[in-house]
PAROMI-887542 format. One line per field, with one value per residue: y, z, x of N, C-alpha, C, O in turn; chain. Coordinates in steps of 0.001 Angstrom, whole numbers, always signed. Each point is the difference from the previous one (the first is absolute). Layout:
nv = Y|...
nw = Z|...
nu = X|...
cav = Y|...
caw = Z|...
cau = X|...
cv = Y|...
cw = Z|...
cu = X|...
ov = Y|...
ow = Z|...
ou = X|...
ch = A|...
! end
This chain:
nv = +134008|+1509|-142|+2150|+729|-721|+1038|+2155|+528|-31|+1780|+1809|-37|+509|+2176|+1161|-240|+1246|+2155|+558|+28|+1882|+1759|+21|+753|+2223|+1201|-97|+1323|+2139|+227|+69|+1227|+2234|+666|+194|+1875|+1832|+197|+726|+2222|+1265|+41|+1284|+2161|+498|+211|+1970|+1521|-185|+1240|+141|-1828|+1224|-1062|-2105|+1568|-2048|+1633|-607|-1387|+1360|-2152|+2012|-426|-535|-171|-2162|+1306|-839|-674|+148|-81|-911|+1773|+837|+754|+1942|+165|+1015|-3|+397|+1204|-1120|-683|-1333|+2181|+927|+435|-2150|+526|-2177|+2055|-2037|+312|-1633|+323|-882|-599|-230|+1132|+1854|+823|+331|+893|-298|+1641|+149|+1562|-1055|-1210|+2188|-1327|-842|-1119|+2108|-647|-307|+242|+2149|-456|-96|+2212|-417|+1175|+1810|+1360|+1773|+1310|+863|+1558|+1790|-950|+1671|-1542|-894|-305|+1088|+212|+1049|+1521|+1980|+96|+956|+2073|+227|-64|+1020|-612|+778|+1026|-1453|-1653|-484|+1661|+1860|+73|+381|+2174|+1122|-115|+1421|+2148|+509|+330|+1977|+1653|+258|+972|+2257|+1159|+335|+1723|+1958|+121|-1673|+1237|+806
nw = -32653|-1275|+262|+122|+2095|+905|+372|+644|+1965|+1626|+208|+1096|+2222|+1000|+203|+1665|+2041|+434|+533|+2079|+1531|+91|+1080|+2247|+745|+76|+1710|+1909|+144|+592|+2208|+545|-1251|+241|+1694|-300|-1023|+1291|+1213|-1094|-290|+1736|+294|-1290|+620|+1641|-478|-862|+1632|+982|-1359|-32|+1258|+1863|-966|+767|+880|+887|+208|+1299|-744|+1256|+288|+667|-805|+2162|-926|-195|-1557|-953|-986|-756|-1219|+90|-1377|+1582|+963|-827|+1490|+225|+1046|+571|+376|+1839|-1140|+1808|-251|-1026|-2213|-260|-366|-266|-738|+185|-1433|+293|-1056|-588|-504|-2188|-637|-33|-2085|+1646|-251|+2031|+292|+889|+272|+812|+1593|+511|+1739|-1919|+1335|+412|-2150|+872|+1783|+525|+1412|+1597|+386|+1509|-1895|+705|+442|-644|-601|+2053|+68|-1101|-577|+1237|+1140|-178|+303|+1105|-468|+1930|-951|+427|-1911|-622|+263|-1517|+1349|-1798|+2133|+136|-1187|+1570|-1490|+1785|+1495|-360|+609|+2194|+590|-422|+1583|+1728|-292|+147|+2067|+972|-661|+882|+2022|-85|-545|+1649|+1320|-732|+315|+1366|+1889|-400
nu = -32608|+1045|-2235|-670|+237|-1883|-1935|-34|+925|-1546|-1348|+770|+90|-1935|-526|+939|-884|-1800|+350|+651|-1628|-1215|+882|-142|-1968|-300|+819|-1170|-1790|+365|+271|-2145|-1367|-40|-1323|-2212|-680|-183|-1871|-1824|-195|-679|-2228|-1307|-88|-1451|-2199|-587|-374|-2015|-1286|+2253|+279|-213|-1730|-225|-1372|+384|-1530|+1743|-1595|+1280|+548|-746|+2063|-212|+2038|-570|+1002|+1860|-1917|+2112|-1871|+2058|+112|+1356|-1895|+774|+1674|-1986|+2001|-2143|+1874|-663|+1829|-13|-479|+1757|-149|+482|-2145|+541|-510|-964|+1706|-1525|+1959|-1992|+2118|-438|+1836|-1292|-170|+1482|-2065|-893|+1509|-2045|+1583|-1811|+1000|+287|+537|+755|+1396|-690|-10|-2041|-1344|+380|+1695|-1571|+144|+1615|+337|+1121|-1725|-1212|+1713|+364|-1620|+792|-1942|-788|+1178|-2055|+2215|-1631|+2206|-508|+1369|-958|-1202|+1954|-769|-1659|-1794|+893|+383|-2097|+1607|+649|+228|+1253|-125|+1192|+2152|+306|-4|+1889|+1596|-199|+587|+2193|+834|-416|+1372|+2053|+119|-55|+1841|+1483|-539|+792|+2201|+551|-11|+2067
cav = +56|+93|-1237|+296|-54|-1412|-663|+473|-656|-1438|-191|+278|-1146|-1126|+212|-181|-1438|-674|+324|-709|-1428|-166|+123|-1218|-1087|+165|-299|-1448|-617|+335|-635|-1450|-779|+86|-695|-1438|-320|+40|-1174|-1163|+89|-343|-1433|-723|+201|-815|-1411|-183|+36|-1240|-1120|+628|-899|-10|+1259|+335|-659|-161|-117|-1253|+9|-1120|+125|+529|-334|+743|+1414|+145|+884|-225|-924|+211|-995|+556|-793|-930|-1095|+377|+729|+1171|-49|+1132|-354|+1103|-461|+1062|+435|+775|+1134|-367|-946|+205|-502|-568|-636|-1076|-773|-1388|-679|-1271|-981|+323|+810|+1438|+754|+1362|+463|+1446|+572|+999|+948|-313|+1086|-300|+1132|+546|-230|-1344|-951|+481|-497|-1228|+347|+96|-1225|-814|-920|-838|-881|-1260|-982|-557|-1318|-819|-887|-790|+760|+1316|+675|+794|-754|-162|-1125|-1142|+101|+600|+1417|+882|+1041|+1397|+305|+621|-128|-1425|-250|+291|-1029|-1217|+170|-274|-1451|-613|+200|-861|-1391|-274|-79|-1291|-1065|+16|-587|-1441|-638|+294|+304|-1000|+25|+1050
caw = -1347|-1017|-783|-1380|-40|-87|-1101|-1298|-372|-155|-1308|-1006|+37|-576|-1457|-541|+71|-1005|-1324|-113|-158|-1356|-933|+147|-643|-1457|-362|+134|-1140|-1234|-25|+256|-1214|-361|+997|-242|-1246|+295|+820|-903|-855|+836|+272|-1219|-242|+981|-379|-1196|+424|+679|-896|-1323|-1060|-66|-527|+737|+1302|+515|+1449|+409|+1255|+725|+1450|+196|+1301|+391|-371|-1404|-140|-1285|-914|-1397|-921|-1280|-1167|-281|+960|+1248|+976|+695|+1335|+845|+1415|+914|+1237|+917|-2|+1167|+193|-337|-1109|-1209|-1091|-1065|-1133|-402|-1181|+56|-1225|+157|+569|+1396|+100|+74|-1203|+419|+1270|+205|+1193|-527|+1053|+1285|+956|+548|+229|-1200|-31|+481|-507|-1278|-1072|-548|-1294|-976|-792|+521|+991|-401|-1125|+533|+107|-1320|-237|+1226|+231|+1218|+1246|-164|+1265|-18|+310|+1458|+357|-787|-1377|-1022|-192|+792|+515|-50|+1177|+1126|-204|-82|+253|-1262|-951|+390|-375|-1436|-155|+474|-1070|-1126|+391|+53|-1385|-523|+650|-531|-1342|+149|+513|-776|-1407|-908|+75|-859
cau = +521|-1049|-92|+406|+1460|+379|-694|+468|+1262|-228|-633|+1029|+917|-726|-57|+1355|+281|-830|+550|+1280|-300|-521|+1126|+810|-739|+121|+1391|+159|-688|+711|+1321|-73|+286|+1422|+815|-175|+708|+1431|+303|-50|+1187|+1152|-90|+370|+1431|+712|-117|+818|+1401|+386|-272|+15|-467|-1463|-543|-1219|-100|-1356|-62|-627|-751|+586|+144|+1335|+550|+1195|+44|-406|-1153|-660|+653|-386|+553|+405|-384|+1091|-76|+646|-801|+528|-588|+357|+76|+296|+646|+410|+1390|+402|-892|-1379|-127|+795|-835|+806|-661|+901|-386|+477|-420|-719|+921|+270|+1212|-289|+364|+288|-561|+76|-603|-930|-345|+622|+210|+1315|+884|+639|+1436|+324|-992|-536|+869|-584|-590|+1084|+190|+1104|-564|-1126|+334|+527|-1075|-304|+587|-15|-1145|+182|+57|+620|+292|+1228|+1215|+106|-864|+432|-476|+855|-297|+851|-897|+410|+810|-716|-1450|-276|-1427|-682|+410|-715|-1403|-93|+142|-1253|-984|+358|-207|-1437|-457|+474|-766|-1369|+27|+271|-1205|-1197|+263|-571|-1468|-524
cv = -82|-1276|+222|-103|-1436|-652|+403|-635|-1514|-308|+225|-1175|-1239|+123|-208|-1479|-767|+254|-746|-1494|-286|+66|-1237|-1197|+51|-352|-1500|-733|+201|-753|-1512|-818|+130|-722|-1513|-425|-26|-1199|-1269|-34|-410|-1495|-799|+153|-831|-1473|-293|-29|-1317|-1239|+522|-883|-62|+1349|+396|-867|-19|-157|-1282|+195|-1222|+227|+416|-281|+869|+1458|+237|+832|-187|-975|+249|-1096|+683|-894|-961|-1178|+300|+800|+1243|+57|+1215|-435|+1257|-525|+1189|+275|+768|+1114|-295|-986|+412|-638|-481|-583|-1001|-709|-1385|-720|-1350|-1096|+277|+781|+1480|+684|+1457|+307|+1510|+339|+1146|+1024|-420|+1246|-186|+1266|+440|-228|-1368|-990|+407|-473|-1332|+267|+147|-1315|-885|-973|-914|-910|-1324|-1107|-699|-1315|-909|-838|-780|+855|+1303|+619|+778|-856|-239|-1161|-1235|+34|+684|+1497|+828|+1151|+1397|+285|+796|-53|-1467|-298|+237|-1075|-1324|+88|-273|-1497|-728|+138|-909|-1466|-354|-109|-1324|-1156|-61|-641|-1497|-737|+140|+167|-967|+24|+1035|-192
cw = -979|-837|-1457|-157|-128|-1253|-1351|-386|-199|-1356|-1116|-76|-620|-1522|-646|-32|-1062|-1400|-215|-211|-1397|-1040|+64|-654|-1503|-465|+68|-1183|-1287|-94|+160|-1227|-430|+984|-208|-1259|+228|+839|-841|-900|+779|+312|-1222|-329|+969|-359|-1231|+365|+646|-846|-1442|-1132|-125|-519|+685|+1253|+453|+1512|+341|+1314|+777|+1499|+258|+1422|+299|-377|-1451|-72|-1315|-826|-1394|-841|-1314|-1141|-444|+971|+1325|+889|+479|+1318|+784|+1454|+818|+1297|+846|-84|+1268|+300|-279|-1160|-1169|-1129|-1131|-1085|-552|-1222|+98|-1228|+308|+607|+1459|+221|+6|-1267|+320|+1323|+48|+1348|-502|+1037|+1307|+870|+658|+88|-1308|+86|+501|-618|-1343|-1177|-571|-1332|-1089|-776|+533|+1076|-625|-1188|+455|+21|-1327|-203|+1216|+55|+1281|+1234|-228|+1376|-136|+418|+1501|+505|-832|-1452|-919|-181|+941|+489|-217|+1302|+1020|-157|-168|+201|-1277|-1030|+301|-387|-1494|-273|+444|-1079|-1187|+326|+61|-1410|-625|+576|-540|-1380|+76|+435|-946|-1503|-980|-38|-957|-1415
cu = -1166|-4|+375|+1509|+495|-585|+571|+1347|-163|-618|+1014|+976|-642|-50|+1367|+356|-778|+531|+1316|-217|-523|+1104|+885|-676|+112|+1412|+250|-625|+781|+1321|-34|+384|+1464|+916|-89|+750|+1514|+420|+26|+1236|+1243|+36|+454|+1473|+835|-39|+848|+1483|+432|-290|-82|-530|-1518|-487|-1299|-76|-1450|+66|-741|-728|+460|-92|+1438|+458|+1204|-92|-404|-1277|-741|+824|-569|+634|+299|-429|+1106|+18|+666|-938|+739|-750|+472|-75|+298|+611|+453|+1491|+310|-993|-1455|-4|+893|-797|+902|-897|+1003|-573|+606|-518|-644|+881|+347|+1278|-378|+500|+291|-655|+167|-633|-863|-440|+632|+36|+1362|+858|+659|+1503|+414|-983|-581|+850|-486|-679|+1052|+143|+1121|-471|-1038|+301|+603|-1050|-292|+756|+1|-1271|+273|-77|+762|+206|+1300|+1190|+163|-845|+328|-454|+991|-218|+870|-877|+562|+749|-810|-1513|-384|-1480|-807|+310|-689|-1471|-192|+109|-1267|-1075|+261|-270|-1479|-576|+424|-812|-1429|-18|+251|-1267|-1193|+196|-624|-1508|-599|+427
ov = -745|-446|-930|-388|-225|-758|-856|-517|-590|-971|-763|-449|-740|-980|-635|-481|-903|-918|-565|-614|-1007|-806|-511|-835|-1031|-707|-558|-925|-928|-410|-647|-919|-1021|-605|-697|-1061|-876|-577|-851|-1060|-763|-617|-927|-960|-569|-693|-1060|-727|-444|-1086|+141|+519|-609|+1035|+1155|-1068|+944|-834|-230|+732|-1124|+1104|-781|+87|+601|+665|+1123|-276|+322|-74|+29|-398|+698|-1195|-783|-834|-799|+240|+15|+24|+299|-733|+1021|+109|+1103|-915|-131|+245|+917|-640|+1178|-1225|+758|-374|+366|-435|-146|-10|-427|-976|-762|-73|+432|-143|+725|-647|+531|-601|+957|+986|-1190|+1114|+327|+1027|-813|+214|-411|-513|-851|+25|-489|-937|+257|-1080|-1223|-1034|-1220|-996|-945|-1182|-1129|-70|-1167|+388|+110|+490|+8|+150|-181|-1054|-1040|-511|-948|-984|+168|+642|-149|+754|+186|-370|+1002|+765|-353|-910|-787|-466|-710|-989|-642|-542|-965|-962|-604|-745|-1080|-824|-655|-921|-1087|-808|-765|-1116|-880|+10|+409|-572|+36|+800
ow = +216|-460|-655|-1061|-488|-679|-850|-1112|-850|-648|-966|-1093|-725|-708|-1049|-983|-634|-819|-1071|-815|-606|-931|-1036|-615|-646|-992|-880|-543|-797|-1089|-200|+108|-292|-404|+59|-20|-518|-239|+180|-223|-505|-14|+123|-427|-388|+79|-82|-620|-205|+304|-558|-1061|-940|+247|-85|+86|-231|+509|-471|+876|-279|+459|-211|+946|-904|+285|-493|+696|-85|+130|-197|+242|-566|+189|-929|-62|+932|-346|+84|+37|+46|+404|-537|+1061|-515|+85|+997|+1161|+13|-288|-340|-102|-537|+241|-360|+9|+316|-260|+1154|+545|+609|+1074|-777|-388|-835|+394|-401|+404|-584|-341|+290|-467|+1173|-597|-715|+1050|-212|-1093|-787|-1142|-987|-721|-1155|+582|-120|+222|+52|-194|-785|-24|-11|+192|-104|-509|+593|+359|-610|+772|-956|+613|+402|+1098|-43|-715|+340|-718|+1220|-812|-150|+1080|-339|+646|-913|-630|-337|-702|-913|-434|-394|-851|-640|-294|-546|-843|-436|-253|-668|-723|-178|-297|-752|-454|-32|-752|-1042|-904|-195|-865
ou = -956|+1051|+471|+491|+1108|+692|+246|+105|+667|+391|+44|+345|+664|+229|+101|+563|+547|+49|+222|+689|+366|+28|+425|+664|+187|+176|+656|+604|+142|+402|+1027|+812|+623|+993|+1014|+624|+692|+1060|+871|+585|+823|+1065|+800|+640|+1021|+1014|+621|+776|+1130|+493|-1088|-348|-512|+619|-419|+605|-756|+748|-1114|+462|-416|-295|+928|-783|+582|-996|+108|-977|-1185|+1221|-1215|+1139|-842|-226|-199|+903|-96|-1157|+1228|-1231|+1193|-902|+429|-614|+186|+819|-710|-331|-822|+1011|+102|-77|+808|-1147|+1119|-1151|+1180|-1203|-49|-515|+751|+597|-852|+1159|+540|-971|+1035|-995|+507|-653|+121|-236|+181|-323|+586|+607|+1141|+241|-413|-458|+551|-343|-339|-101|-79|+630|+154|-697|+74|+343|-492|+1213|+378|-1050|+1073|-1070|+1069|-947|+755|-166|+522|+223|-785|+186|+1172|+768|-72|-535|+1207|-460|-628|-717|-746|-537|-885|-898|-421|-590|-974|-705|-416|-709|-923|-501|-398|-879|-800|-381|-550|-880|-603|-252|-860|-974|-512|-610|-1215|-355
ch = A|A|A|A|A|A|A|A|A|A|A|A|A|A|A|A|A|A|A|A|A|A|A|A|A|A|A|A|A|A|A|A|A|A|A|A|A|A|A|A|A|A|A|A|A|A|A|A|A|A|A|A|A|A|A|A|A|A|A|A|A|A|A|A|A|A|A|A|A|A|A|A|A|A|A|A|A|A|A|A|A|A|A|A|A|A|A|A|A|A|A|A|A|A|A|A|A|A|A|A|A|A|A|A|A|A|A|A|A|A|A|A|A|A|A|A|A|A|A|A|A|A|A|A|A|A|A|A|A|A|A|A|A|A|A|A|A|A|A|A|A|A|A|A|A|A|A|A|A|A|A|A|A|A|A|A|A|A|A|A|A|A|A|A|A|A|A|A|A|A|A|A|A|A|A|A|A|A
! end
């Protein structure tokens, strides 16, 4: 076999790959700032939804435990805590607002891989609004609590309760320290 028959296509393929990689690098650079700005906007809107009485939030540098991924302190003395407890399809990302008195001011599911039509219903207000005003211990009715689980999605509902409980426990243990 002729070496030109192998080398020429290999060089062409190398050039095409290098050009494509360069274009991807440029696109990544151009889109990085808008993506970061959109993520920041979404984060702030979520925090405002779970803690409407605060107007600004400060990320705290803390020792995080369990499924807690971040803790923010609101200018009203409350906290917004993000968690990622395990659900049926993977981590259920939650954002929980807790006021200075240790009462949940709101909860939102911000990301999940749950079954569409079942566990995904945890993003409906009819489910997550049950958490507002709760304090102390939070669990689904099947476990003796007050949260009515999403029908056929008890695992997802329990995951939301775990996230809320870990947030409540963190504020009970650390809230006075900030």
